[in-house]
TORFILO-854530 format. One record per residue (C-alpha): x, y, z; residue number from 1; residue in one letter. Coordinates in nm, 3 decimals, decimal comma. Each point is the difference from the previous one (the first is absolute). Example, Ala and Ser with C-alpha at 12.3 -4.5 7.8 and 13.67 -1.06 7.14 Angstrom:
TORFILO-854530
<r <1,230; -0,450; 0,780>; 1; "A">
<r <0,137; 0,344; -0,066>; 2; "S">
//
This chain:
TORFILO-854530
<r <0,315; 2,409; -1,408>; 1; "X">
<r <-0,056; -0,202; 0,314>; 2; "X">
<r <-0,320; -0,140; -0,145>; 3; "X">
<r <0,195; -0,133; -0,297>; 4; "X">
<r <0,272; -0,136; 0,230>; 5; "X">
<r <-0,262; -0,198; 0,190>; 6; "X">
<r <-0,053; -0,224; -0,306>; 7; "X">
<r <0,349; 0,017; -0,153>; 8; "X">
<r <0,061; -0,377; -0,005>; 9; "X">
<r <-0,299; -0,045; -0,235>; 10; "X">
<r <0,219; 0,144; -0,277>; 11; "X">
<r <0,164; -0,345; -0,015>; 12; "X">
<r <-0,207; -0,214; -0,240>; 13; "X">
<r <0,050; -0,334; 0,173>; 14; "X">
<r <-0,088; 0,137; 0,340>; 15; "X">
<r <-0,299; 0,186; -0,146>; 16; "X">
<r <-0,140; -0,327; -0,138>; 17; "X">
<r <0,060; -0,177; 0,329>; 18; "X">
<r <-0,160; 0,283; 0,197>; 19; "X">
<r <-0,310; 0,001; -0,221>; 20; "X">
<r <-0,039; -0,376; 0,044>; 21; "X">
<r <0,029; 0,039; 0,377>; 22; "X">
<r <-0,243; 0,293; 0,001>; 23; "X">
<r <-0,266; -0,212; -0,171>; 24; "X">
<r <0,069; -0,314; 0,205>; 25; "X">
<r <0,036; 0,142; 0,352>; 26; "X">
<r <-0,371; 0,076; 0,058>; 27; "X">
<r <-0,076; -0,369; -0,054>; 28; "X">
<r <0,261; -0,098; 0,259>; 29; "X">
<r <-0,161; 0,223; 0,261>; 30; "X">
<r <-0,346; -0,117; -0,097>; 31; "X">
<r <0,111; -0,355; 0,078>; 32; "X">
<r <0,150; 0,100; 0,334>; 33; "X">
<r <-0,328; 0,155; 0,108>; 34; "X">
<r <-0,201; -0,294; -0,135>; 35; "X">
<r <0,227; -0,251; 0,173>; 36; "X">
<r <-0,024; 0,176; 0,337>; 37; "X">
<r <-0,375; 0,034; -0,028>; 38; "X">
<r <-0,048; -0,359; -0,116>; 39; "X">
<r <0,195; -0,128; 0,302>; 40; "X">
<r <-0,203; 0,217; 0,238>; 41; "X">
<r <-0,326; -0,126; -0,148>; 42; "X">
<r <0,105; -0,367; -0,002>; 43; "X">
<r <0,144; 0,015; 0,353>; 44; "X">
<r <-0,270; 0,207; 0,167>; 45; "X">
<r <0,219; 0,309; 0,040>; 46; "X">
<r <0,298; -0,175; 0,162>; 47; "X">
<r <0,309; 0,215; 0,045>; 48; "X">
<r <0,210; -0,313; 0,043>; 49; "X">
<r <-0,120; -0,142; -0,334>; 50; "X">
<r <0,079; 0,328; -0,171>; 51; "X">
<r <0,342; 0,007; 0,162>; 52; "X">
<r <0,067; -0,360; -0,103>; 53; "X">
<r <-0,076; 0,083; -0,363>; 54; "X">
<r <0,249; 0,285; 0,002>; 55; "X">
<r <0,254; -0,216; 0,182>; 56; "X">
<r <-0,026; -0,280; -0,256>; 57; "X">
<r <0,036; 0,243; -0,288>; 58; "X">
<r <0,322; 0,144; 0,142>; 59; "X">
<r <0,140; -0,319; 0,155>; 60; "X">
<r <0,175; -0,120; -0,322>; 61; "X">
<r <0,192; 0,327; -0,011>; 62; "X">
<r <0,119; -0,066; 0,353>; 63; "X">
<r <0,101; -0,357; -0,080>; 64; "X">
<r <0,139; 0,033; -0,352>; 65; "X">
<r <0,060; 0,374; -0,054>; 66; "X">
<r <0,381; -0,016; 0,004>; 67; "X">
<r <0,001; -0,294; -0,239>; 68; "X">
<r <-0,230; 0,196; -0,232>; 69; "X">
<r <0,235; 0,298; 0,000>; 70; "X">
<r <0,300; -0,217; -0,085>; 71; "X">
<r <-0,195; -0,156; -0,287>; 72; "X">
<r <-0,106; 0,343; -0,131>; 73; "X">
<r <0,367; 0,103; -0,026>; 74; "X">
<r <0,057; -0,298; -0,234>; 75; "X">
<r <-0,304; 0,040; -0,228>; 76; "X">
<r <-0,126; 0,221; -0,282>; 77; "X">
<r <-0,230; 0,225; 0,202>; 78; "X">
<r <-0,239; 0,091; -0,283>; 79; "X">
<r <-0,069; -0,365; -0,086>; 80; "X">
<r <-0,029; -0,084; 0,369>; 81; "X">
<r <-0,266; 0,268; 0,050>; 82; "X">
<r <-0,201; -0,121; -0,299>; 83; "X">
<r <-0,012; -0,346; 0,161>; 84; "X">
<r <-0,086; 0,120; 0,352>; 85; "X">
<r <-0,270; 0,239; -0,120>; 86; "X">
<r <-0,159; -0,278; -0,206>; 87; "X">
<r <-0,014; -0,237; 0,297>; 88; "X">
<r <-0,143; 0,269; 0,229>; 89; "X">
<r <-0,273; 0,070; -0,255>; 90; "X">
<r <-0,087; -0,370; -0,021>; 91; "X">
<r <-0,027; -0,025; 0,380>; 92; "X">
<r <-0,236; 0,298; 0,012>; 93; "X">
<r <-0,226; -0,155; -0,264>; 94; "X">
<r <-0,009; -0,336; 0,178>; 95; "X">
<r <-0,103; 0,155; 0,334>; 96; "X">
<r <-0,254; 0,214; -0,183>; 97; "X">
<r <-0,161; -0,306; -0,153>; 98; "X">
<r <-0,032; -0,165; 0,343>; 99; "X">
<r <-0,144; 0,312; 0,163>; 100; "X">
<r <-0,243; 0,069; -0,286>; 101; "X">
<r <-0,125; -0,358; 0,015>; 102; "X">
<r <-0,062; 0,034; 0,374>; 103; "X">
<r <0,241; -0,286; 0,073>; 104; "X">
<r <0,271; 0,202; 0,173>; 105; "X">
<r <0,089; -0,077; 0,361>; 106; "X">
<r <0,247; 0,164; 0,234>; 107; "X">
<r <0,261; -0,269; -0,059>; 108; "X">
<r <-0,021; 0,062; -0,374>; 109; "X">
<r <0,095; 0,363; 0,056>; 110; "X">
<r <0,286; -0,113; 0,224>; 111; "X">
<r <0,136; -0,226; -0,276>; 112; "X">
<r <-0,022; 0,267; -0,270>; 113; "X">
<r <0,155; 0,261; 0,229>; 114; "X">
<r <0,296; -0,231; 0,065>; 115; "X">
<r <0,037; -0,081; -0,371>; 116; "X">
<r <-0,005; 0,369; -0,086>; 117; "X">
<r <0,268; 0,055; 0,263>; 118; "X">
<r <0,220; -0,263; -0,162>; 119; "X">
<r <-0,013; 0,183; -0,333>; 120; "X">
<r <0,080; 0,336; 0,159>; 121; "X">
<r <0,324; -0,148; 0,136>; 122; "X">
<r <0,132; 0,049; -0,355>; 123; "X">
<r <-0,234; 0,273; -0,126>; 124; "X">
<r <0,071; 0,260; 0,268>; 125; "X">
<r <0,382; 0,009; -0,013>; 126; "X">
<r <-0,024; -0,046; -0,378>; 127; "X">
<r <-0,204; 0,319; -0,038>; 128; "X">
<r <0,226; 0,190; 0,239>; 129; "X">
<r <0,314; -0,105; -0,189>; 130; "X">
<r <-0,152; 0,055; -0,346>; 131; "X">
<r <-0,065; 0,374; 0,039>; 132; "X">
<r <0,374; 0,091; 0,007>; 133; "X">
<r <0,039; -0,189; -0,329>; 134; "X">
<r <-0,255; 0,229; -0,167>; 135; "X">
<r <0,121; 0,339; 0,130>; 136; "X">
<r <0,339; 0,148; 0,092>; 137; "X">
<r <0,102; 0,109; 0,351>; 138; "X">
<r <-0,111; 0,357; -0,067>; 139; "X">
<r <-0,359; -0,115; -0,052>; 140; "X">
<r <-0,008; -0,295; 0,240>; 141; "X">
<r <-0,130; 0,179; 0,308>; 142; "X">
<r <-0,274; 0,162; -0,209>; 143; "X">
<r <-0,095; -0,332; -0,161>; 144; "X">
<r <-0,029; -0,168; 0,341>; 145; "X">
<r <-0,223; 0,282; 0,124>; 146; "X">
<r <-0,221; -0,018; -0,311>; 147; "X">
<r <-0,033; -0,377; 0,047>; 148; "X">
<r <-0,127; 0,071; 0,350>; 149; "X">
<r <-0,233; 0,270; -0,130>; 150; "X">
<r <-0,141; -0,239; -0,261>; 151; "X">
<r <-0,048; -0,266; 0,265>; 152; "X">
<r <-0,178; 0,247; 0,227>; 153; "X">
<r <-0,218; 0,131; -0,281>; 154; "X">
<r <-0,116; -0,359; -0,039>; 155; "X">
<r <-0,050; -0,003; 0,373>; 156; "X">
<r <-0,230; 0,302; -0,032>; 157; "X">
<r <-0,213; -0,132; -0,284>; 158; "X">
<r <0,019; -0,376; 0,063>; 159; "X">
<r <-0,155; -0,016; 0,349>; 160; "X">
<r <-0,283; 0,238; -0,090>; 161; "X">
<r <-0,087; -0,206; -0,310>; 162; "X">
<r <0,040; -0,324; 0,193>; 163; "X">
<r <-0,226; 0,119; 0,281>; 164; "X">
<r <-0,276; 0,086; -0,245>; 165; "X">
<r <0,039; -0,325; -0,198>; 166; "X">
<r <0,004; -0,215; 0,314>; 167; "X">
<r <-0,315; 0,168; 0,126>; 168; "X">
<r <-0,179; -0,059; -0,332>; 169; "X">
<r <0,129; -0,332; -0,138>; 170; "X">
<r <0,232; -0,149; 0,264>; 171; "X">
<r <0,373; -0,066; 0,028>; 172; "X">
<r <0,043; -0,257; -0,277>; 173; "X">
<r <-0,014; 0,231; -0,305>; 174; "X">
<r <0,254; 0,231; 0,164>; 175; "X">
<r <0,260; -0,279; -0,006>; 176; "X">
<r <-0,079; -0,063; -0,367>; 177; "X">
<r <0,050; 0,366; -0,089>; 178; "X">
<r <0,336; 0,000; 0,175>; 179; "X">
<r <0,105; -0,314; -0,186>; 180; "X">
<r <-0,068; 0,174; -0,331>; 181; "X">
<r <0,183; 0,317; 0,108>; 182; "X">
<r <0,334; -0,182; 0,014>; 183; "X">
<r <-0,016; -0,009; -0,379>; 184; "X">
<r <0,086; 0,372; -0,016>; 185; "X">
<r <0,331; -0,052; 0,178>; 186; "X">
<r <0,085; -0,309; -0,205>; 187; "X">
<r <-0,063; 0,188; -0,328>; 188; "X">
<r <0,212; 0,294; 0,119>; 189; "X">
<r <0,288; -0,231; 0,093>; 190; "X">
<r <-0,022; -0,171; -0,339>; 191; "X">
<r <0,024; 0,338; -0,179>; 192; "X">
<r <0,313; 0,114; 0,181>; 193; "X">
<r <0,306; 0,041; -0,222>; 194; "X">
<r <0,261; -0,224; 0,155>; 195; "X">
<r <0,283; 0,172; -0,189>; 196; "X">
<r <-0,072; 0,320; 0,195>; 197; "X">
<r <0,020; -0,166; 0,341>; 198; "X">
<r <0,306; 0,052; 0,216>; 199; "X">
<r <0,018; -0,357; 0,113>; 200; "X">
<r <0,227; -0,107; 0,282>; 201; "X">
<r <0,235; -0,288; -0,075>; 202; "X">
<r <-0,179; -0,308; 0,139>; 203; "X">
<r <0,164; -0,149; 0,305>; 204; "X">
<r <0,133; -0,347; -0,088>; 205; "X">
<r <-0,161; -0,291; 0,177>; 206; "X">
<r <0,207; -0,101; 0,300>; 207; "X">
<r <0,003; -0,090; 0,365>; 208; "X">
<r <-0,015; 0,248; 0,282>; 209; "X">
<r <-0,179; 0,282; -0,186>; 210; "X">
<r <-0,252; 0,054; 0,278>; 211; "X">
<r <0,284; 0,012; 0,256>; 212; "X">
<r <0,183; 0,245; -0,226>; 213; "X">
<r <-0,303; 0,228; 0,000>; 214; "X">
<r <-0,032; -0,022; 0,377>; 215; "X">
<r <0,369; 0,087; 0,044>; 216; "X">
<r <-0,044; 0,299; -0,230>; 217; "X">
<r <-0,294; 0,130; 0,204>; 218; "X">
<r <0,173; -0,080; 0,329>; 219; "X">
<r <0,294; 0,215; -0,107>; 220; "X">
<r <-0,232; 0,299; -0,050>; 221; "X">
<r <-0,103; 0,130; 0,344>; 222; "X">
<r <-0,230; 0,258; -0,158>; 223; "X">
<r <-0,204; -0,270; -0,176>; 224; "X">
<r <-0,010; -0,218; 0,312>; 225; "X">
<r <-0,149; 0,280; 0,211>; 226; "X">
<r <-0,254; 0,088; -0,269>; 227; "X">
<r <-0,103; -0,365; -0,022>; 228; "X">
<r <-0,055; -0,006; 0,376>; 229; "X">
<r <-0,213; 0,314; -0,033>; 230; "X">
<r <-0,202; -0,156; -0,281>; 231; "X">
<r <-0,059; -0,323; 0,191>; 232; "X">
<r <-0,114; 0,176; 0,316>; 233; "X">
<r <-0,234; 0,250; -0,168>; 234; "X">
<r <-0,146; -0,261; -0,236>; 235; "X">
<r <-0,094; -0,245; 0,276>; 236; "X">
<r <-0,321; 0,197; 0,045>; 237; "X">
<r <0,015; 0,238; -0,298>; 238; "X">
<r <-0,008; -0,280; -0,260>; 239; "X">
<r <-0,338; -0,105; 0,135>; 240; "X">
<r <-0,167; 0,339; -0,012>; 241; "X">
<r <-0,243; -0,122; -0,267>; 242; "X">
<r <-0,117; -0,279; 0,232>; 243; "X">
<r <-0,044; 0,241; 0,288>; 244; "X">
<r <-0,204; 0,237; -0,215>; 245; "X">
<r <-0,222; -0,288; -0,116>; 246; "X">
<r <-0,060; -0,107; 0,359>; 247; "X">
<r <-0,078; 0,355; 0,117>; 248; "X">
<r <-0,247; 0,057; -0,283>; 249; "X">
<r <-0,168; -0,341; 0,034>; 250; "X">
<r <0,006; -0,062; 0,376>; 251; "X">
<r <0,001; 0,349; 0,157>; 252; "X">
<r <-0,197; 0,220; -0,240>; 253; "X">
<r <-0,200; -0,297; -0,138>; 254; "X">
<r <0,017; 0,137; -0,354>; 255; "X">
<r <-0,013; -0,202; -0,321>; 256; "X">
<r <0,234; -0,088; -0,283>; 257; "X">
<r <-0,046; 0,336; -0,173>; 258; "X">
<r <0,104; 0,185; 0,317>; 259; "X">
<r <0,310; -0,218; 0,026>; 260; "X">
<r <0,088; 0,081; -0,359>; 261; "X">
<r <-0,038; 0,373; 0,067>; 262; "X">
<r <0,221; -0,024; 0,311>; 263; "X">
<r <0,270; -0,181; -0,195>; 264; "X">
<r <-0,028; 0,261; -0,276>; 265; "X">
<r <0,048; 0,287; 0,249>; 266; "X">
<r <0,318; -0,165; 0,125>; 267; "X">
<r <0,114; -0,038; -0,359>; 268; "X">
<r <-0,070; 0,366; -0,086>; 269; "X">
<r <0,248; 0,105; 0,264>; 270; "X">
<r <0,245; -0,266; -0,119>; 271; "X">
<r <-0,030; 0,125; -0,358>; 272; "X">
<r <0,076; 0,356; 0,108>; 273; "X">
<r <0,301; -0,124; 0,197>; 274; "X">
<r <0,133; -0,192; -0,302>; 275; "X">
<r <-0,043; 0,297; -0,236>; 276; "X">
<r <0,180; 0,231; 0,241>; 277; "X">
<r <0,282; -0,254; 0,015>; 278; "X">
<r <0,021; 0,011; -0,381>; 279; "X">
<r <0,085; 0,372; 0,020>; 280; "X">
<r <0,313; -0,068; 0,204>; 281; "X">
<r <0,331; -0,060; -0,167>; 282; "X">
<r <0,133; -0,234; 0,268>; 283; "X">
<r <-0,134; -0,191; 0,300>; 284; "X">
<r <0,104; 0,145; 0,335>; 285; "X">
<r <0,039; -0,172; 0,333>; 286; "X">
<r <-0,206; 0,245; 0,197>; 287; "X">
<r <-0,299; -0,057; -0,228>; 288; "X">
<r <0,018; -0,371; 0,082>; 289; "X">
<r <-0,007; 0,081; 0,371>; 290; "X">
<r <-0,258; 0,279; -0,016>; 291; "X">
<r <-0,230; -0,213; -0,216>; 292; "X">
<r <0,022; -0,301; 0,232>; 293; "X">
<r <-0,049; 0,210; 0,314>; 294; "X">
<r <-0,300; 0,186; -0,147>; 295; "X">
<r <-0,157; -0,326; -0,111>; 296; "X">
<r <0,019; -0,137; 0,356>; 297; "X">
<r <-0,150; 0,315; 0,150>; 298; "X">
<r <-0,287; -0,002; -0,250>; 299; "X">
<r <-0,070; -0,368; 0,070>; 300; "X">
<r <-0,059; 0,098; 0,362>; 301; "X">
<r <-0,224; 0,290; -0,104>; 302; "X">
<r <-0,202; -0,225; -0,235>; 303; "X">
<r <-0,053; -0,252; 0,279>; 304; "X">
<r <-0,143; 0,273; 0,222>; 305; "X">
<r <-0,256; 0,129; -0,252>; 306; "X">
<r <-0,358; -0,044; 0,126>; 307; "X">
<r <-0,182; -0,017; -0,334>; 308; "X">
<r <0,037; -0,130; -0,355>; 309; "X">
<r <0,034; 0,342; -0,167>; 310; "X">
<r <0,270; 0,121; 0,238>; 311; "X">
<r <0,177; -0,334; -0,037>; 312; "X">
<r <0,024; 0,010; -0,380>; 313; "X">
<r <0,111; 0,367; 0,002>; 314; "X">
<r <0,305; -0,094; 0,211>; 315; "X">
<r <0,083; -0,276; -0,248>; 316; "X">
<r <0,101; 0,261; -0,262>; 317; "X">
<r <0,304; 0,145; 0,183>; 318; "X">
<r <0,073; -0,346; 0,135>; 319; "X">
<r <0,035; -0,134; -0,354>; 320; "X">
<r <0,210; 0,301; -0,100>; 321; "X">
<r <0,243; -0,056; 0,288>; 322; "X">
<r <0,027; -0,372; -0,072>; 323; "X">
<r <0,083; 0,047; -0,369>; 324; "X">
<r <0,253; 0,272; 0,076>; 325; "X">
<r <0,174; -0,251; 0,224>; 326; "X">
<r <-0,033; -0,301; -0,233>; 327; "X">
<r <0,100; 0,175; -0,325>; 328; "X">
<r <0,299; 0,173; 0,152>; 329; "X">
<r <0,119; -0,319; 0,168>; 330; "X">
<r <-0,039; -0,199; -0,323>; 331; "X">
<r <0,196; 0,256; -0,203>; 332; "X">
<r <0,271; 0,005; 0,267>; 333; "X">
<r <0,059; -0,371; -0,046>; 334; "X">
<r <-0,024; 0,008; -0,380>; 335; "X">
<r <0,250; 0,284; -0,040>; 336; "X">
<r <0,260; -0,117; 0,249>; 337; "X">
<r <0,079; -0,359; -0,097>; 338; "X">
<r <0,222; -0,181; -0,249>; 339; "X">
<r <-0,213; -0,086; -0,309>; 340; "X">
<r <0,108; -0,366; 0,011>; 341; "X">
<r <-0,120; -0,015; 0,359>; 342; "X">
<r <-0,327; 0,183; -0,065>; 343; "X">
<r <-0,222; -0,310; -0,023>; 344; "X">
<r <0,133; -0,142; 0,326>; 345; "X">
<r <-0,002; 0,333; 0,184>; 346; "X">
<r <-0,352; 0,082; -0,115>; 347; "X">
<r <-0,118; -0,350; 0,093>; 348; "X">
<r <0,135; 0,063; 0,351>; 349; "X">
<r <-0,171; 0,339; 0,003>; 350; "X">
<r <-0,329; -0,160; -0,107>; 351; "X">
<r <0,053; -0,291; 0,239>; 352; "X">
<r <0,025; 0,239; 0,290>; 353; "X">
<r <-0,246; 0,258; -0,126>; 354; "X">
<r <-0,272; -0,247; -0,097>; 355; "X">
<r <0,108; -0,324; 0,165>; 356; "X">
<r <-0,081; 0,117; 0,350>; 357; "X">
<r <-0,368; -0,006; -0,101>; 358; "X">
<r <-0,035; -0,377; 0,073>; 359; "X">
<r <0,108; 0,076; 0,356>; 360; "X">
<r <-0,180; 0,330; 0,042>; 361; "X">
<r <-0,334; -0,093; -0,161>; 362; "X">
<r <-0,104; -0,265; 0,257>; 363; "X">
<r <0,122; 0,227; 0,279>; 364; "X">
<r <-0,212; 0,286; -0,133>; 365; "X">
<r <-0,297; -0,236; -0,031>; 366; "X">
<r <0,041; -0,119; 0,359>; 367; "X">
<r <0,026; 0,357; 0,127>; 368; "X">
<r <-0,308; 0,100; -0,198>; 369; "X">
<r <-0,202; -0,296; 0,129>; 370; "X">
<r <0,115; 0,052; 0,360>; 371; "X">
<r <-0,006; 0,380; 0,035>; 372; "X">
<r <-0,177; 0,124; -0,314>; 373; "X">
<r <0,128; 0,111; -0,342>; 374; "X">
<r <0,045; 0,361; 0,110>; 375; "X">
<r <0,222; -0,104; 0,289>; 376; "X">
<r <0,216; -0,201; -0,240>; 377; "X">
<r <0,053; 0,316; -0,207>; 378; "X">
<r <0,101; 0,200; 0,307>; 379; "X">
<r <0,242; -0,269; 0,118>; 380; "X">
<r <0,155; -0,038; -0,345>; 381; "X">
<r <0,048; 0,374; -0,042>; 382; "X">
<r <0,156; 0,032; 0,343>; 383; "X">
<r <0,250; -0,276; -0,075>; 384; "X">
<r <0,093; 0,167; -0,330>; 385; "X">
<r <0,063; 0,336; 0,169>; 386; "X">
<r <0,219; -0,156; 0,269>; 387; "X">
<r <0,207; -0,198; -0,251>; 388; "X">
<r <0,062; 0,299; -0,227>; 389; "X">
<r <0,100; 0,211; 0,299>; 390; "X">
<r <0,243; -0,269; 0,119>; 391; "X">
<r <0,166; -0,046; -0,342>; 392; "X">
<r <0,027; 0,365; -0,106>; 393; "X">
<r <0,314; 0,067; 0,204>; 394; "X">
<r <0,192; -0,312; -0,114>; 395; "X">
<r <-0,089; 0,065; -0,364>; 396; "X">
<r <0,122; 0,359; 0,012>; 397; "X">
<r <0,320; -0,108; 0,174>; 398; "X">
<r <0,072; -0,263; -0,266>; 399; "X">
<r <-0,059; 0,258; -0,272>; 400; "X">
<r <0,212; 0,264; 0,172>; 401; "X">
<r <-0,290; 0,239; 0,060>; 402; "X">
<r <-0,078; 0,163; 0,334>; 403; "X">
<r <-0,364; 0,066; 0,087>; 404; "X">
<r <0,083; 0,360; 0,095>; 405; "X">
<r <0,136; 0,056; -0,353>; 406; "X">
<r <-0,357; -0,034; -0,125>; 407; "X">
<r <-0,120; 0,303; 0,200>; 408; "X">
<r <-0,056; 0,327; -0,189>; 409; "X">
<r <0,308; 0,216; -0,023>; 410; "X">
<r <0,242; -0,283; 0,075>; 411; "X">
<r <0,274; -0,119; -0,234>; 412; "X">
<r <0,200; -0,313; 0,008>; 413; "X">
<r <0,358; 0,061; 0,112>; 414; "X">
<r <0,263; -0,044; -0,265>; 415; "X">
<r <0,148; -0,351; -0,016>; 416; "X">
<r <0,318; -0,122; -0,166>; 417; "X">
<r <-0,091; -0,075; -0,359>; 418; "X">
<r <-0,008; -0,366; -0,096>; 419; "X">
<r <0,128; -0,125; -0,334>; 420; "X">
<r <-0,340; -0,020; -0,170>; 421; "X">
<r <-0,242; 0,162; 0,242>; 422; "X">
<r <-0,318; 0,160; -0,136>; 423; "X">
<r <-0,080; 0,365; 0,063>; 424; "X">
<r <-0,372; 0,042; 0,043>; 425; "X">
<r <-0,228; -0,016; 0,301>; 426; "X">
<r <-0,340; 0,165; -0,001>; 427; "X">
<r <-0,009; 0,344; 0,170>; 428; "X">
<r <0,220; -0,074; 0,302>; 429; "X">
<r <0,288; -0,182; -0,166>; 430; "X">
<r <0,073; 0,283; -0,245>; 431; "X">
<r <0,214; -0,060; -0,306>; 432; "X">
<r <0,340; 0,164; 0,043>; 433; "X">
<r <0,231; -0,168; -0,248>; 434; "X">
<r <0,191; 0,321; -0,053>; 435; "X">
<r <0,149; 0,014; 0,350>; 436; "X">
<r <0,040; -0,375; 0,047>; 437; "X">
<r <-0,287; -0,066; 0,241>; 438; "X">
<r <-0,193; -0,318; -0,069>; 439; "X">
<r <-0,359; -0,101; 0,041>; 440; "X">
<r <-0,029; -0,368; 0,077>; 441; "X">
<r <-0,229; -0,219; -0,202>; 442; "X">
<r <-0,161; -0,318; 0,114>; 443; "X">
<r <0,254; -0,199; -0,197>; 444; "X">
<r <0,297; 0,138; -0,188>; 445; "X">
<r <0,213; -0,157; -0,271>; 446; "X">
<r <0,265; -0,249; 0,103>; 447; "X">
<r <0,212; -0,280; -0,133>; 448; "X">
<r <-0,127; -0,217; 0,283>; 449; "X">
<r <-0,241; -0,252; -0,158>; 450; "X">
<r <-0,225; 0,030; 0,303>; 451; "X">
<r <-0,057; 0,368; -0,072>; 452; "X">
<r <-0,258; 0,129; -0,249>; 453; "X">
<r <0,065; 0,185; -0,324>; 454; "X">
<r <0,105; 0,366; 0,011>; 455; "X">
<r <-0,266; 0,272; 0,018>; 456; "X">
<r <-0,258; -0,213; 0,171>; 457; "X">
<r <-0,236; 0,149; 0,256>; 458; "X">
<r <0,003; 0,321; 0,202>; 459; "X">
<r <0,036; -0,054; 0,371>; 460; "X">
<r <-0,229; 0,246; 0,164>; 461; "X">
//
C-alpha cells in the first residue's frame, strides 16, 4: 500500500504528463551543469574563483530580480509562461554548445550564458513551483513536490555519469547540445496538458505595491521568516556543494572528468533516496527540516576529512540523502502553508533566499578553497551549517508551540485550550486526542487572518 502511495499523484493525468516531461529533460540539465563546471575549470586552469564566479553570475539575477519575477508569475498563465522559459533555456544551451564545439568558447562566454540563464530562471523557477498546485489538489501536493525532487535527482544520478563519459570522449560542446534538445520533452508535455482540468488561481490584477504586499504577508508569518533565515544560512555554503566536489576531485585527488561525474552521481543517489522517502510521507514536518539540515552539515564535515577518493564519494550518498530530506520538506512546508494568490511571490522569496545566496557564497567558497584547500572549505561550511541549525531550533519550536522535550520518547504534549480551527495531528509525540479536547498544533492552522495560511497545512513537529 505504501508503495502505491509513494506515486499517488501520478494518477492525475496532467501531472503525469508534466512529470514524464521532467523525467526525460532533467538528465540533460545535469549534464549541462557538469559540462559547464568542467569547461570553466579547463578554460581557467582549475581556478576555484572562476568556478565560483560562474555560479554567482547564474544565480545573481535571482538575487536582483527574484521578487519581481514572483509578482509577475502571480499575474500570468503559468503553463504558457513555462513553455516560453523552457524554449529560451533550450536555445541558450544550443548556442553555448555551438561555441564550445567549435573551440571558440572562452571563460567570459560562459559567464555571459550563465547570467542569461539566470535571467530566465527568475520567471521559470517560481513559475514551476506555482504550477504544481494547479495540476494536483492539496491531498496530492506534498507527494507531487517530492516526486518532482525525485525526478530531478534521478537526472542528477544519470546526467553527471553520462556527461563525464561524453566530456572525456568528445568534449563539453556536444553535452550542451544534448541538453538544448532535451527541453523539447518538457515543452511537448506542457502543450499536451488539458487546461480545463487545471485548478487555476485567479490571476492577480496588475497594480502597484504587489511586491510590498508579498513582503508584508511573509513578515506577518514568523514561522516563514525563521525558516527563511535557516535556508539562507545553510545555503551559503550548501548551495555550492557541487563546486566544492569539483574542486576536491580535480585539485586534491587529481582525477578526471569521469571521476567528477561519478562523484556527482553518488551525491545524487543519496538525494534520490531522500526524495523518494519524502514521497512516502503524508505531510512535511518541522523536525525533518531541522534533522535534514543538521545531518547535511555534519556529513559535509565528514566528507572534508576523507583521505581518499573512494571514501569521499561514499560519504556523498548519505550527504545527498540528508540534503534532499531538508530541501523537499522545506519546499512542501512553504507550498502547503500559503495563500494561493500569494504563492508566486512567497515561492519567489523562498527561491531568492534558498538559491540567491549562491552569488555571495560561491566566491567565498572559491576563496576558501584557494586559500586553505577544497577539503577545508567543506569542513568550514559544514560547521557553519551545524551551528546555525542548532541556534535556530529553539526559536522555531517556540514559535510553533513545541517544546524540545516533547520530542523525547514517552513524552506527550500537555493539553492546551482548543483553538477555533486547530488541527489535531502531530507525529508520534503530539498524539491525536480529539475525543477529549486536547489539540496537536500544526505549523499553521486555519484562520480568517489574511496573513495566515489555509486550514490543514503542515504538521509542526
